[in-house]
C-alpha positions as CSV (number, residue, x, y, z in Angstrom):
1,M,-12.6,-23.0,-17.8
2,D,-11.9,-19.6,-19.3
3,G,-11.3,-17.9,-15.9
4,G,-7.8,-19.2,-15.6
5,P,-6.1,-17.0,-18.2
6,A,-8.1,-14.0,-17.0
7,V,-7.0,-14.5,-13.4
8,F,-3.3,-15.0,-14.4
9,T,-3.3,-11.9,-16.7
10,G,-5.2,-9.8,-14.2
11,A,-2.8,-10.8,-11.4
12,V,0.3,-10.1,-13.6
13,F,-1.0,-6.6,-14.6
14,A,-2.0,-5.8,-11.0
15,L,1.3,-6.9,-9.5
16,F,3.3,-5.0,-12.1
17,G,1.2,-1.9,-11.6
18,L,1.6,-2.1,-7.8
19,A,5.4,-2.7,-8.1
20,L,5.9,0.2,-10.6
21,L,3.8,2.6,-8.4
22,A,5.7,1.6,-5.3
23,W,9.1,1.9,-7.0
24,T,8.2,5.3,-8.5
25,A,7.0,6.6,-5.1
26,V,10.3,5.5,-3.4
27,R,12.4,7.1,-6.2
28,V,10.4,10.4,-5.9
29,R,10.5,10.4,-2.1
30,H,14.3,10.0,-2.2
31,R,14.6,12.7,-4.9
32,E,16.3,10.3,-7.2
33,P,15.6,10.2,-11.0
34,V,12.9,7.9,-12.2
35,A,14.5,7.8,-15.7
36,H,17.9,9.1,-16.6
37,G,18.1,11.9,-19.2
38,V,14.4,12.9,-18.8
39,S,12.8,15.7,-16.8
40,P,12.1,14.4,-13.3
41,V,8.6,15.6,-13.3
42,A,7.8,14.1,-16.7
43,S,9.4,10.8,-15.9
44,A,7.5,10.5,-12.6
45,A,4.2,11.5,-14.2
46,L,4.7,9.0,-17.1
47,A,5.7,6.1,-14.7
48,T,2.7,6.9,-12.5
49,L,0.4,6.9,-15.5
50,A,1.7,3.6,-16.7
51,A,1.3,2.1,-13.2
52,L,-2.3,3.3,-12.9
53,L,-3.1,2.1,-16.4
54,S,-1.7,-1.3,-15.6
55,L,-3.7,-1.5,-12.4
56,A,-6.8,-0.6,-14.4
57,V,-6.2,-3.3,-17.0
58,G,-5.6,-5.8,-14.2
59,A,-8.9,-4.8,-12.5
60,W,-10.7,-5.1,-15.8
61,C,-9.3,-8.6,-16.4
62,L,-10.2,-9.7,-13.0
63,S,-13.8,-8.3,-13.4
64,R,-14.2,-10.5,-16.5
65,L,-14.5,-13.7,-14.4
C-alpha cells in the first residue's frame, strides 16, 4: 500500500529531470540562452546538474518499492 506515493513521486521527479535535460540540450544545441542574464556556461551547467539530481531522486524513489 505504501508503493503508490513512491511510484508517483519517482515518476514526477524522473519526468521533470528528463524534460529539463532535453530542454537544456535543445537550448545549448541552438546556442540560445538557458537563463537570461547569467553566463551561458554556468546556466547550462546548473540546469544539467538540477536535471541529473532530479533523475537521481526519481530513481531513488522508484528503488524504494
